[in-house]
N, C-alpha and C positions, 0 to 999 in steps of 0.2 A: 503495498499499499503505499502511496506518497504521501510524502510530507505535507502536500497540499490537500489531499482527501481527510490528512491525519487532524491537517488544522481546522479543517469545516466542520470535522464529526465536534473536535472540541467545541467549538462555538454553539452550536447545535445544544451538547451536550449541556453547554450553561448558561445557553437562553431558558430552556423547557426541562433541565435537572432530569435527564436520563436517568443517570445512574444510583439517583437519588430516591427516584421513582421506581428502580427494579425492571426499567425499562429498555429499548434500543429502537434506533431507527426505524428497523424493518418492519418491526411488531406494530409502532407508531403509525407508519403508511397505511401497512396491512387494516389496521383498524379505522383507517380514514375512508377509504374505500369503503370499506364494510359498511362502517354508519351512513356514508351517501349514497349506497345503493336502498339502503331502508327510508331515505328522508328524501330522494329523487320525486319521489310521487309528488311532492307540495308545488314543485314547477310545473306539475298540471291544472293538479285542482286549484291551488289557491287563484291562478288567474282566470277560471272559471268564474269563483265564487262573487270576486271583482267586478266582472263585467256582468252579473246579472246585479251591481250596483254599479251600471254604467259608467263605471273607469273603460278608456280603450282598454282592449285587450293587449296588444299590441305593446303598453307602454304597461300593462299587471304583470304584463311575462315578464318585460325588461327591470322592474323594478322592483318583483320576489326573489330571481337570481342575484340581483346586486346588494340589495340589502341581504340575504340570507349570507352572501359571500364576505361584504365587509363587516358582520355582527358575527360571526362564525371565527374571522381571521381575528379580528381584537380579543372576544374571547381566549382567544388560543394565545396571542402573543400577548398579554396584560394579564388576564387572570390564571393563565397557566392551564387550563380545564380541557380536558378533553370531549366536553359539549358544544354540538352544532346549533347554533342559534336561527331560527327564521319566521315567518309571520305567522302567527299563530291561530289552530285550528279551534273554531269554537269564537273568537277574537271576530276571525275575517267574517264565519255567518252574522255576526250579530253588526258589524260594520254595514254589511250587505244588505241582509234581510229583514232589520228592524230599524237601524238609525236611518235607511237610504230608503227601505222599503217600505215598513210600516209607518213612519213618522215623516217619507217624504222629503226630506233635507236633500239638497245637492250632495254630492259625491267628498264634492272643494269641501263644505261643509265639515260633513264626519272625519273629513283628514283634519280638520284645525283642533277638533276635540281629540284626534290621536294623540297630536301635536302636545295637548295641552296635558293628556294623561301621561306623558313620556315625563314632562316636567315633574308631574304632581310625585310622579312614580319618583323621580331622580330625589327630590326634596326628601321623601318619605327616607328613600335609601342612605344620602347622606346625613338627613339628622337624627339618623335611630328610631322613627317614628314607627315606624312598618312593624318592632317587635308589639309596639304596644296593639297596634290594629290587629294582627295574629296573635295576640295573648287573648286579645276580645270576643272573635267571633267562635265561637265553640268549636270543637273537631266535628260533631255531625252535618251538622251546618255545611264544612268547608268538603265535606264528604258527598252532602246532600248536592252543593254545588257542580262538581264535575259533573255525576249523575244526570241532573238535568242538562246541564250542557250538551252533555253525549245523548241525550234524549231527544231535544234540539237538533244536533247536526244529523242526527239517524232521519228524523224525519226531512228535513231539508233533501237527504241523499234520495230516500221512498220517493218524494216529489219529483225530486230531478228527473230520477229513472224512469218515471211512469207508471209504477208500482201500486202509488196512491196518486186520488184525480178528486179534485174538488167535487164537491155534492151536497147541492142545496137542503134537502132534506136531511140529511147525515152529517154536513160540513164534512167530511172525507168517507171516501168507498176507493175500494179496490180497483186497479184502472185494470186497462184490456192486456192481459198477459202475454195472449197470441199475438198481438203486433211483436214486428222487429226490435225495437227497442227495449222497452221491459222485458221482454225475452232473454237479451243479448245484458240486460242489467242482470237479471237473477244470474244468468251465466256465470256473469263475473263475479258476483257475490257468494256464489259457493267453490265457484274455484281459488279464489283468491281467501277465501276462510279457510278452505283445506290447505293450502298451502300457509300459512299462518300456524294451523293447526298441528302442521308437520316440520314446524321453526325452519320453514325456507328462509334465508334469507335473502332481504329485498322482494319479499312476499307481493306489497300492495305495489310496489311499482312493476311486477313479472303479472300483476293480476291487470293492471292497466293496458300494458301492450298484448295480454294475450286476447284481452276484450276490445281492443283496437283492432288487432290482425284479424281478430273472426268477424268484426262489423265489417272491415272490407271485403272479405271473402264473400260475406252475405249480399254485400251491396249495402248495406246499411249507414254506409263511413267513406269517405272518400281515399283512396289510393294514392299513393306516389303518384308520380307521372317521370320523375328525373330526380337526378341529383339533388338539384335546387332543392327539391323539394324535404330533403335530409337533411342537408350542413348547407350554412350560406355563411359568410364571410359580412355581410349587411346584417349588424347585429340589429335588433328589435331598439328601435328608440323608445327615450323617455320623456322625451319634449313633451306630450302629452297631460301626462302627470306632473311632472318636474315642477315643483316650486307652485303649484296650483293651490295648496290647501288656502282653506278660508278662515286663518285667524280672528278677525274682527267677525264673522258671521257668526263662528262656534260662539264667540263671547256673548255677543249679543242676544244670539237664540236663549243664552242661559241653559244651555243643556247640563244642566250640574249632575244630575242622574246619571248622564250618558258617558260623562266624564270620570264620575265616579267609579260605575260599571266598567270601563275598560280600564280603570288601574288598580282594581280588587282584583276581579278575575285575574288580571297580568300579573298582580303581585303574588297571589295564592299557587297558580298557576307554575307558577318559576319558584316560589318554593318548594313546593311539592316534589316538582322536576328535579333538581340541584338538590333535596334531601337527599331521597333516593340514590340518584345518580353518581353524588359524591362520595356515597356511601360504597353504594358500588365498585366504586374505582378507588376506595382507598385514601381518599382523601378527606378524612374525618379524625381528628386527634383523639387522643384517649380523653379527651374532656366534652367529647361529642362536638366542638368548634368544626365548623368548615373552613377550611385554607382559603383564604383570598375571595370570602363571601359576598365582602361590599363591593369588591372590584365586578363579582361577576353580574350581581346586580345592578351595578352602574351600567356595565354593559347593556345589558337589556332595554334600561333606560331609555340611555344615550341610544339606542339601536332604535325605539317605540318614534325618537325624533326625528332623526333622519329617517327611517321611513315613513312618516307623515311628508317630509320635504320632497320625496321621492315620487310620493304617488301611491303607499302602501299603507295595510293594518299594522296594527301594533307586533312586535318581534315578542319569541318566548323561548326560553333551552327547549330542545326537543328532546321528548323522552325515547325516542329511536336512537340516541346516541348509545342508549345500551348496550346494542347490539356490538357497537365498536369497543365500547368496554369490556365488555366479555369477550371482544376478540386479542385483547389486552392493552389497550388505551388507556394512557397515564397521565397523560399531560396533552398541553396545547400544541404539539404536531401533529396529533389528530385532527383537531381541528383545522388547522393550518389549510389540513390536507385535503378537509372536506369544502374549505373556502374555495381552495385552488379547483377543484372540480366543481364546483360552482359556477367560475368564470369561465372554464373550458365546455360546461352547458350550453353555452350564452350559442357556439357555433350550432349548436342543434336545436336552434327556438322552431326553424319550420314544421319539425316533428311535432310541436306542443299544437300547434293551429291543426293538426290533422286528427288528434285526439279528441273524439266525441262524448257528450253529456253523457251517456247513456255507459261510459266506461269510468270516468271519475265518479261517477256516484255509490258506485260500490264503496269505496274507501272510505267516503264521509258514514255510512251506515258503520261499517267495520269499525271504525273509530269510534263512533258511539257507541258500540257495544264494550270495546275497549275500556272507554269510560264507567260503563255501567259497573265494573269490579267494586267501584267504590261503597256499592252499596251495602256490601256485606261489612262496613265500619259504622253503619246508620242504627243508634240504638232505639228502633221501633218498640222494645219492650218497656221502655219510659216513654207514658204519651207525649209527654210535656217536651222530648226531646223529638219524638217520631213524628207529631203531626206538623211541627216547623219545618223539618227537613220534608216531608212530605208533598207538602206545601208549594216548598223551595223546586222540587224536580216534578210536580204536576205543574206549576204554571208555566215554566218556562216553553216548552213545546205545545201547550194550548194557546197561550199569547202570543206566540211567536216574539219572546221576548226574555231574553238572558237577567234585562233588569227588575221585568216583574217579577220574575221566580225569587230573585233576590231580595225585593220588595218584601213579599206576600211570607219569603219564610224568616228574617230578621225582624220584622214587626209581630208575627203572630209568636214568633220564640221571646220574645222581651215581655208581650201582655200576659201571655199563658204563663210565665214562671213567674212571671210579677203578682197577676190575680190567683194564682193557687198557691202563694204564700210563699215561693220560694224566688222572691226578689232580688234574695244576696248573690241567687246565680248570675244574676245579669250584671255585668262588668257598666260603668258607666260610660265606656264610650260604644258600648252596643244600645244602649240608652237615645246617646247620642245620634247614633247611625240608623235608627229606628224611627227616630223624631223626624230626622231629612227627608228619611223615605214620606211620613206621611205627609208631610209640606208637599213635596213633589207630588203627590196624588192628588190636592187640593187644590195645587195650581194649576193641575192639567183639568180639571172639572170647573174651576173658576172661569 
C-alpha cells in the first residue's frame, strides 16, 4: 500500500474515528450502499406526494434528492452518525393532503410553515426545551401518534391505489379491483410485503421496480423508449420551487397549530428514531446518553429550514438506516456514502417519471403497517390512558388531519385525567398544550 493511501486512510480514520468505533472503510461503504437501497424508495414516493400538493414534480424530485444528500452529509460529517436524513413520511402527507388539500393553502404558504417549524425545532434543541416537551407528553400518546400517522399514511396509499374510493352513502367503499391499476397495486402490496417478511434488503425499492415493470408489460404504465428515458445529464431543475416559500403568508395566516404539529411530529419522530438507531449502532454510553445528540437534532432542524427553501417538506432521521447499521455501519462515513449515492441518483431521474402511482401506493400502506407496531405500547387496560390514545389514532385518518388527532388526544388526556381526580398525572406543559388546542378549535369556529 502506498504512503498516499495510508495517509488518506489515516485522515478518514481521524475524521470518523473508525478505530475507536471498531469499524473500517470497507464496512462503512457497504453499510452506506445497503442503507441507500433501503431508503431509495423516497426518491419515487415523496415527489408524487408533493406533486399532489401542487409542487411541480420535477422540482419535487430535485429537492427531494438534494435535501436528502445535503442533510445526510451533514449528519455524517458533523454528528458522525451512520444515519440517513430525508423528507419524512407522514410529514409530507400532512403537508400535501391536509395543509394544502384540506385547508386549501397555497403550497408556498405551507413551505413557510415548514420553515418556521425548523426554526422552532432549532430553538427547542439549542435551548434544551425539547426535554421538557418530551417529558410532558405521556408515552401512551407518543405511541398513539405513531399509530395514527401510520393509519393516515395507509389510508392515503389505499386511496391512491384505487383500492378504496369515495362513496356518498358510506364515505368510502371498495374500488374496482378488476381494473388494471388497483390490481397491480394489490400485486405490489403482496409482493413487497413478502420481501419485507423474508427480510430482503431494499424490499420497498424492489417492490416499486417490480410493480412498475409489470405495469409496463401489461400496458398500464409507459415503458422507456430509449436511453434518455433512463439516464440523463440534464438534471432536474429546482427553479420552480427554490425560494418560493411564503414566510409572510404563513405568519399572516396564523397557522400556529400547523407549525406546532410539524414541530412536534418532527421532534418525536427524530427522537424515537435516534434513540433506537444509536442504541443499535452502540452510540449510547453507559449512562444512557447519546453521543452528539444535540448535533444530530440540530442537523434535522437546519435541514428542515433548508428543505423549505429548496421547496420540500420537513426532514427526519430515517429508521431504514437500521439496515446499514446491521451491516456494521458505525460512523458518519456510512451516512456520507448514502449522501454520495443520492447525488448519483440525480442522473437517473428520468426513471422516476416512469413510475406510476399504483407502484408507489403500496409503500405508503406498508409504512403505515410498520408504524402500527407501536400500538403494542399503548395501555388500553387503563381507560384514562387508552381512550385518549384511541382518539388520537382514530381522528387522524377519519379527519384526514394529523393535527386533529393530536388535539383530540391531548385534550381528552388532560381533561379525563383531571376530572377523574388524577390531575397530578398531567404536567403543566401538557395543560398548556391542551388549552392551546382548545383555543385553536374556538378560532376555527369563530
